[in-house]
Legacy VTK file of the C-alpha trace (Angstrom):
# vtk DataFile Version 3.0
C-alpha trace
ASCII
DATASET POLYDATA
POINTS 75 float
13.066 298.927 97.701
15.484 297.421 100.214
15.544 298.222 103.933
18.546 297.752 106.236
19.120 298.456 109.921
22.248 298.950 111.986
23.249 296.773 114.980
21.600 299.071 117.543
18.450 299.240 115.362
18.185 302.971 115.819
18.691 303.663 112.102
17.020 302.317 109.000
18.318 302.897 105.478
16.002 302.491 102.508
17.555 301.893 99.099
15.337 302.558 96.116
16.110 302.412 92.394
14.280 304.539 89.878
15.107 304.950 86.216
17.683 307.682 86.777
19.612 306.069 89.648
19.485 305.109 93.286
17.868 306.916 96.228
19.072 306.270 99.767
16.956 307.435 102.641
17.961 307.291 106.293
15.681 307.430 109.306
17.270 307.745 112.759
15.627 307.503 116.144
17.020 309.554 119.024
15.827 307.559 122.042
14.162 304.384 120.777
14.764 301.437 118.495
12.983 300.036 115.471
11.132 296.801 116.079
12.586 294.544 113.431
10.789 291.273 112.557
12.437 288.072 113.780
12.566 285.798 110.730
14.873 282.970 109.827
15.316 283.939 106.177
17.911 286.513 105.183
15.565 288.376 102.814
11.877 288.905 103.458
9.157 290.753 101.660
6.985 293.393 103.281
3.899 295.126 101.978
3.896 298.885 101.710
1.650 299.010 104.744
4.059 296.825 106.777
6.985 299.081 105.807
5.086 302.109 107.032
4.329 300.317 110.308
8.007 299.379 110.707
9.091 302.999 110.203
6.437 304.180 112.660
7.789 301.809 115.353
4.943 299.282 115.252
5.837 295.602 115.779
4.512 294.083 112.545
4.684 290.570 113.988
2.261 291.601 116.750
-0.265 293.034 114.282
-2.771 290.449 113.149
-5.356 291.022 110.444
-8.732 289.380 110.387
-8.656 286.365 108.077
-10.010 286.887 104.597
-13.457 285.421 104.222
-14.895 283.830 101.110
-18.638 284.236 100.927
-20.956 282.443 98.584
-23.781 284.407 97.036
-27.332 283.118 96.979
-30.052 284.126 94.591
LINES 1 76
75 0 1 2 3 4 5 6 7 8 9 10 11 12 13 14 15 16 17 18 19 20 21 22 23 24 25 26 27 28 29 30 31 32 33 34 35 36 37 38 39 40 41 42 43 44 45 46 47 48 49 50 51 52 53 54 55 56 57 58 59 60 61 62 63 64 65 66 67 68 69 70 71 72 73 74
């Protein structure tokens, strides 16, 4: 899936390919803007969860997860 925004960032287009062809979905905001991540690279990968956050208007760069912990087991 590919996601694109317009200059005003009030619209996001999602382009998805399935076996029978392409799907294009558009989401438009009336009074607000999507918070798009500020990255240097032209193409970036998002998890499904991050894409949902982006479409809900959540700044994914401000969201921080707890670090993954590796625990050793004792007998």
